[in-house]
BATOR-962464 format. One record per residue (C-alpha): residue number from 1; residue in one letter; x, y, z; chain. Coordinates in steps of 0.1 Angstrom, whole numbers, always signed. Example, Ala and Ser with C-alpha at 12.3 -4.5 7.8 and 13.67 -1.06 7.14 Angstrom:
BEGIN
resi->1 | resn->A | u->+123 | v->-45 | w->+78 | chain->A
resi->2 | resn->S | u->+137 | v->-11 | w->+71 | chain->A
# end
This chain:
BEGIN
resi->1 | resn->X | u->-746 | v->-181 | w->-1117 | chain->A
resi->2 | resn->X | u->-739 | v->-161 | w->-1148 | chain->A
resi->3 | resn->X | u->-767 | v->-136 | w->-1138 | chain->A
resi->4 | resn->X | u->-750 | v->-131 | w->-1104 | chain->A
resi->5 | resn->X | u->-716 | v->-126 | w->-1120 | chain->A
resi->6 | resn->X | u->-731 | v->-100 | w->-1144 | chain->A
resi->7 | resn->X | u->-749 | v->-82 | w->-1115 | chain->A
resi->8 | resn->X | u->-716 | v->-80 | w->-1096 | chain->A
resi->9 | resn->X | u->-698 | v->-67 | w->-1127 | chain->A
resi->10 | resn->X | u->-725 | v->-41 | w->-1133 | chain->A
resi->11 | resn->X | u->-723 | v->-29 | w->-1097 | chain->A
resi->12 | resn->X | u->-685 | v->-26 | w->-1098 | chain->A
resi->13 | resn->X | u->-687 | v->-7 | w->-1131 | chain->A
resi->14 | resn->X | u->-714 | v->+16 | w->-1117 | chain->A
resi->15 | resn->X | u->-694 | v->+22 | w->-1086 | chain->A
resi->16 | resn->X | u->-662 | v->+30 | w->-1106 | chain->A
resi->17 | resn->X | u->-681 | v->+54 | w->-1129 | chain->A
resi->18 | resn->X | u->-699 | v->+71 | w->-1100 | chain->A
resi->19 | resn->X | u->-667 | v->+74 | w->-1080 | chain->A
resi->20 | resn->X | u->-648 | v->+88 | w->-1109 | chain->A
resi->21 | resn->X | u->-674 | v->+115 | w->-1116 | chain->A
resi->22 | resn->X | u->-688 | v->+122 | w->-1082 | chain->A
resi->23 | resn->X | u->-656 | v->+137 | w->-1069 | chain->A
resi->24 | resn->X | u->-653 | v->+161 | w->-1098 | chain->A
resi->25 | resn->X | u->-687 | v->+174 | w->-1106 | chain->A
resi->26 | resn->X | u->-722 | v->+175 | w->-1092 | chain->A
resi->27 | resn->X | u->-739 | v->+143 | w->-1105 | chain->A
resi->28 | resn->X | u->-774 | v->+132 | w->-1115 | chain->A
resi->29 | resn->X | u->-775 | v->+94 | w->-1111 | chain->A
resi->30 | resn->X | u->-800 | v->+73 | w->-1130 | chain->A
resi->31 | resn->X | u->-810 | v->+46 | w->-1105 | chain->A
resi->32 | resn->X | u->-831 | v->+15 | w->-1101 | chain->A
resi->33 | resn->X | u->-841 | v->-4 | w->-1070 | chain->A
resi->34 | resn->X | u->-868 | v->-5 | w->-1043 | chain->A
resi->35 | resn->X | u->-878 | v->+31 | w->-1052 | chain->A
resi->36 | resn->X | u->-881 | v->+22 | w->-1089 | chain->A
resi->37 | resn->X | u->-864 | v->+39 | w->-1118 | chain->A
resi->38 | resn->X | u->-855 | v->+75 | w->-1109 | chain->A
resi->39 | resn->X | u->-831 | v->+104 | w->-1112 | chain->A
resi->40 | resn->X | u->-812 | v->+114 | w->-1080 | chain->A
resi->41 | resn->X | u->-791 | v->+145 | w->-1082 | chain->A
resi->42 | resn->X | u->-782 | v->+179 | w->-1067 | chain->A
resi->43 | resn->X | u->-809 | v->+204 | w->-1058 | chain->A
resi->44 | resn->X | u->-787 | v->+233 | w->-1070 | chain->A
resi->45 | resn->X | u->-757 | v->+240 | w->-1091 | chain->A
resi->46 | resn->X | u->-739 | v->+271 | w->-1102 | chain->A
resi->47 | resn->X | u->-741 | v->+283 | w->-1138 | chain->A
resi->48 | resn->X | u->-708 | v->+274 | w->-1155 | chain->A
resi->49 | resn->X | u->-703 | v->+244 | w->-1133 | chain->A
resi->50 | resn->X | u->-700 | v->+209 | w->-1148 | chain->A
resi->51 | resn->X | u->-729 | v->+185 | w->-1144 | chain->A
resi->52 | resn->X | u->-723 | v->+148 | w->-1147 | chain->A
resi->53 | resn->X | u->-751 | v->+123 | w->-1156 | chain->A
resi->54 | resn->X | u->-743 | v->+86 | w->-1147 | chain->A
resi->55 | resn->X | u->-765 | v->+56 | w->-1156 | chain->A
resi->56 | resn->X | u->-763 | v->+31 | w->-1128 | chain->A
resi->57 | resn->X | u->-790 | v->+9 | w->-1142 | chain->A
resi->58 | resn->X | u->-787 | v->-23 | w->-1163 | chain->A
resi->59 | resn->X | u->-800 | v->-13 | w->-1198 | chain->A
resi->60 | resn->X | u->-804 | v->-50 | w->-1206 | chain->A
resi->61 | resn->X | u->-829 | v->-52 | w->-1178 | chain->A
resi->62 | resn->X | u->-847 | v->-18 | w->-1178 | chain->A
resi->63 | resn->X | u->-838 | v->-4 | w->-1212 | chain->A
resi->64 | resn->X | u->-818 | v->+27 | w->-1220 | chain->A
resi->65 | resn->X | u->-826 | v->+62 | w->-1208 | chain->A
resi->66 | resn->X | u->-824 | v->+98 | w->-1219 | chain->A
resi->67 | resn->X | u->-815 | v->+129 | w->-1199 | chain->A
resi->68 | resn->X | u->-834 | v->+156 | w->-1218 | chain->A
resi->69 | resn->X | u->-838 | v->+192 | w->-1209 | chain->A
resi->70 | resn->X | u->-874 | v->+203 | w->-1214 | chain->A
resi->71 | resn->X | u->-896 | v->+233 | w->-1204 | chain->A
resi->72 | resn->X | u->-916 | v->+229 | w->-1172 | chain->A
resi->73 | resn->X | u->-948 | v->+228 | w->-1192 | chain->A
resi->74 | resn->X | u->-935 | v->+199 | w->-1214 | chain->A
resi->75 | resn->X | u->-931 | v->+175 | w->-1184 | chain->A
resi->76 | resn->X | u->-956 | v->+146 | w->-1187 | chain->A
resi->77 | resn->X | u->-972 | v->+148 | w->-1153 | chain->A
resi->78 | resn->X | u->-1004 | v->+127 | w->-1155 | chain->A
resi->79 | resn->X | u->-1007 | v->+90 | w->-1162 | chain->A
resi->80 | resn->X | u->-1025 | v->+99 | w->-1195 | chain->A
resi->81 | resn->X | u->-996 | v->+122 | w->-1206 | chain->A
resi->82 | resn->X | u->-971 | v->+96 | w->-1198 | chain->A
resi->83 | resn->X | u->-991 | v->+69 | w->-1217 | chain->A
resi->84 | resn->X | u->-992 | v->+91 | w->-1248 | chain->A
resi->85 | resn->X | u->-957 | v->+105 | w->-1245 | chain->A
resi->86 | resn->X | u->-942 | v->+86 | w->-1274 | chain->A
resi->87 | resn->X | u->-970 | v->+95 | w->-1298 | chain->A
resi->88 | resn->X | u->-970 | v->+125 | w->-1323 | chain->A
resi->89 | resn->X | u->-974 | v->+159 | w->-1306 | chain->A
resi->90 | resn->X | u->-960 | v->+147 | w->-1273 | chain->A
resi->91 | resn->X | u->-926 | v->+155 | w->-1257 | chain->A
resi->92 | resn->X | u->-911 | v->+120 | w->-1258 | chain->A
resi->93 | resn->X | u->-916 | v->+117 | w->-1295 | chain->A
resi->94 | resn->X | u->-902 | v->+152 | w->-1300 | chain->A
resi->95 | resn->X | u->-870 | v->+142 | w->-1280 | chain->A
resi->96 | resn->X | u->-866 | v->+111 | w->-1303 | chain->A
resi->97 | resn->X | u->-867 | v->+136 | w->-1332 | chain->A
resi->98 | resn->X | u->-839 | v->+157 | w->-1315 | chain->A
resi->99 | resn->X | u->-818 | v->+126 | w->-1316 | chain->A
resi->100 | resn->X | u->-826 | v->+119 | w->-1353 | chain->A
resi->101 | resn->X | u->-845 | v->+88 | w->-1345 | chain->A
resi->102 | resn->X | u->-867 | v->+75 | w->-1375 | chain->A
resi->103 | resn->X | u->-894 | v->+50 | w->-1366 | chain->A
resi->104 | resn->X | u->-879 | v->+25 | w->-1342 | chain->A
resi->105 | resn->X | u->-844 | v->+31 | w->-1354 | chain->A
resi->106 | resn->X | u->-813 | v->+41 | w->-1334 | chain->A
resi->107 | resn->X | u->-804 | v->+76 | w->-1324 | chain->A
resi->108 | resn->X | u->-783 | v->+94 | w->-1351 | chain->A
resi->109 | resn->X | u->-773 | v->+123 | w->-1329 | chain->A
resi->110 | resn->X | u->-760 | v->+118 | w->-1294 | chain->A
resi->111 | resn->X | u->-758 | v->+140 | w->-1275 | chain->A
resi->112 | resn->X | u->-784 | v->+162 | w->-1291 | chain->A
resi->113 | resn->X | u->-772 | v->+197 | w->-1288 | chain->A
resi->114 | resn->X | u->-796 | v->+226 | w->-1293 | chain->A
resi->115 | resn->X | u->-780 | v->+259 | w->-1283 | chain->A
resi->116 | resn->X | u->-748 | v->+271 | w->-1268 | chain->A
resi->117 | resn->X | u->-723 | v->+243 | w->-1257 | chain->A
resi->118 | resn->X | u->-733 | v->+223 | w->-1226 | chain->A
resi->119 | resn->X | u->-766 | v->+219 | w->-1208 | chain->A
resi->120 | resn->X | u->-781 | v->+251 | w->-1220 | chain->A
resi->121 | resn->X | u->-814 | v->+247 | w->-1238 | chain->A
resi->122 | resn->X | u->-847 | v->+233 | w->-1226 | chain->A
resi->123 | resn->X | u->-869 | v->+221 | w->-1254 | chain->A
resi->124 | resn->X | u->-905 | v->+216 | w->-1261 | chain->A
resi->125 | resn->X | u->-927 | v->+203 | w->-1290 | chain->A
resi->126 | resn->X | u->-915 | v->+231 | w->-1314 | chain->A
resi->127 | resn->X | u->-880 | v->+239 | w->-1301 | chain->A
resi->128 | resn->X | u->-851 | v->+214 | w->-1298 | chain->A
resi->129 | resn->X | u->-835 | v->+209 | w->-1264 | chain->A
resi->130 | resn->X | u->-803 | v->+194 | w->-1251 | chain->A
resi->131 | resn->X | u->-805 | v->+156 | w->-1246 | chain->A
resi->132 | resn->X | u->-783 | v->+126 | w->-1240 | chain->A
resi->133 | resn->X | u->-792 | v->+90 | w->-1248 | chain->A
resi->134 | resn->X | u->-774 | v->+64 | w->-1225 | chain->A
resi->135 | resn->X | u->-773 | v->+36 | w->-1250 | chain->A
resi->136 | resn->X | u->-773 | v->-1 | w->-1242 | chain->A
resi->137 | resn->X | u->-740 | v->-3 | w->-1222 | chain->A
resi->138 | resn->X | u->-741 | v->-2 | w->-1184 | chain->A
resi->139 | resn->X | u->-722 | v->+25 | w->-1166 | chain->A
resi->140 | resn->X | u->-724 | v->+52 | w->-1193 | chain->A
resi->141 | resn->X | u->-719 | v->+88 | w->-1184 | chain->A
resi->142 | resn->X | u->-716 | v->+123 | w->-1197 | chain->A
resi->143 | resn->X | u->-702 | v->+156 | w->-1183 | chain->A
resi->144 | resn->X | u->-711 | v->+190 | w->-1196 | chain->A
resi->145 | resn->X | u->-711 | v->+225 | w->-1182 | chain->A
resi->146 | resn->X | u->-744 | v->+241 | w->-1173 | chain->A
resi->147 | resn->X | u->-748 | v->+272 | w->-1194 | chain->A
resi->148 | resn->X | u->-781 | v->+289 | w->-1188 | chain->A
resi->149 | resn->X | u->-792 | v->+325 | w->-1184 | chain->A
resi->150 | resn->X | u->-790 | v->+335 | w->-1147 | chain->A
resi->151 | resn->X | u->-786 | v->+373 | w->-1153 | chain->A
resi->152 | resn->X | u->-821 | v->+378 | w->-1137 | chain->A
resi->153 | resn->X | u->-813 | v->+355 | w->-1108 | chain->A
resi->154 | resn->X | u->-815 | v->+318 | w->-1102 | chain->A
resi->155 | resn->X | u->-834 | v->+297 | w->-1128 | chain->A
resi->156 | resn->X | u->-845 | v->+261 | w->-1130 | chain->A
resi->157 | resn->X | u->-837 | v->+234 | w->-1155 | chain->A
resi->158 | resn->X | u->-862 | v->+206 | w->-1160 | chain->A
resi->159 | resn->X | u->-853 | v->+172 | w->-1173 | chain->A
resi->160 | resn->X | u->-871 | v->+140 | w->-1183 | chain->A
resi->161 | resn->X | u->-863 | v->+105 | w->-1195 | chain->A
resi->162 | resn->X | u->-882 | v->+101 | w->-1228 | chain->A
resi->163 | resn->X | u->-881 | v->+63 | w->-1225 | chain->A
resi->164 | resn->X | u->-895 | v->+63 | w->-1189 | chain->A
resi->165 | resn->X | u->-915 | v->+95 | w->-1188 | chain->A
resi->166 | resn->X | u->-924 | v->+92 | w->-1151 | chain->A
resi->167 | resn->X | u->-887 | v->+99 | w->-1145 | chain->A
resi->168 | resn->X | u->-882 | v->+137 | w->-1143 | chain->A
resi->169 | resn->X | u->-865 | v->+162 | w->-1121 | chain->A
resi->170 | resn->X | u->-853 | v->+197 | w->-1117 | chain->A
resi->171 | resn->X | u->-822 | v->+216 | w->-1106 | chain->A
resi->172 | resn->X | u->-820 | v->+252 | w->-1094 | chain->A
resi->173 | resn->X | u->-792 | v->+270 | w->-1113 | chain->A
resi->174 | resn->X | u->-776 | v->+298 | w->-1093 | chain->A
resi->175 | resn->X | u->-756 | v->+327 | w->-1109 | chain->A
resi->176 | resn->X | u->-719 | v->+320 | w->-1110 | chain->A
resi->177 | resn->X | u->-698 | v->+340 | w->-1085 | chain->A
# end
């Protein structure tokens, strides 16, 4: 009974958070369900536009997440890369460092900001990127402007969840009009 009440409360909270953000900004949703843990979001966004990230999962069931901007080459694409992701010299361990995590301790910096304000900097093993840690509460969210260089035309941002490294995605960023 208590589990079903908690599930209904989580769904209501998630619906409220997504409704509040979805009407105002393009949104990347962190979801769970029949398709497994995943990011679902817009395929494109204009530079300077706000981008929301909303966690619709139950962190007590699946754990927290990160939404971390990384270079394309840093994405863990193979099963072996995902298995080793949280070991030294791999991107998930680097992302933990961006957040000031020591050992198995909590994040000290959240969001981890690397460059200009907003979603602006994709990181790798040697360069800090922008990242947000959802924490342990259901329905958490963040909204920041996308601020990347589009002077040469559209560019892509790549993102990954350091805790669930099979979760990653990309958004095409168009020059602002």
